[in-house]
N, C-alpha and C positions, 0 to 999 in steps of 0.2 A: 553516436550518443543515443540515438533513438532506440537502437537494439538494447543497449544497457538499461535504458529507462523501462523498456518492456519487461526485461528480466526482473528488475527491482520491483516493478509494480506487481508482478505476479507473486514474487516472494513476500512482499508487504501484505498483499491480500490474503495469502495463505497464513501468514503469521497472525493476522487479525482474527481469522476464522478459528485458528488453533486456540487463541486466547479466549474467544467468546464461547466456543463450544466444547473445549476440552479442559484447559487449565483453570478457568474460572469455576466450573463445577467441581473440579478436584479441590480447589482451594476452599470454596464456601460450603460444599456439601460434605466432603470427606476430610476437611481440615488438613489437606496436603498441599502446601504452597510452593514447594521447590520448583515444580515444572512452570508455574506462573512466573517465578523470578527469572528463570532461564529464557523462556519464550518471550517474556515481557521485555527483557533487555535486547534480545535480537529484534523484536518488533520496533522498539524505540529507535534503534540504529537504522533499521530499514525505513522507518517513517521519515526520519531526518534526511536520509539520502534521497528518498522519493521526492520530498519537497524541493530540495536543491536541484535535482535533475529535472523536475517539472518546470522550474524557472528557466533552466538552460534550454530545454527542448522548446519552450515557448517561442524563443527567438528563431530556432531552427525551423519550426513549422508555421511561423507567422500567426500564432494564436492571438486573439484579442484578449483583453483583460477578463471578460466574462467567461471565455473558454478556460482560461487559466484557473479562475475561481472554481469552476465546475470540476476540473481535473483535481484540484487540491481538495475539494469537498469529498470527492470519491475515495480519498484515502481513509476517511473515517466512517464510511458506510460499508457494512458487510456486503461483499461481492461487488462493491463499487469499482475497485481497480480492474476487475475483469471486464465489466461493462465499458469502462473508460478505454481500455485497450482496444476493444472492438469498434468503438464509436470515434475515437479521436486520433488513433495512431495508424499510420499507413501499414498496409499488409506486407509490403516488400521488405521492411526493415527487420 
């Protein structure tokens, strides 16, 4: 489950960066919103899966509630999921 969470966290982080730095400028500067709809939907699904898997991994890695909150907060901070991967997930998974 940890390996799956790592993959989802990386994909979720990439999708957030795509939204912030590519699709939002396309939408608001060039009035081209279709990429935002597509990437936004993918990001929404990845975000929900990230939250569920974080809760599942919490029991596997014996995280306390504070650590879980930090991991969950990382999902809404640009580059947060990459930092979380390095800081809170084991290297072997």
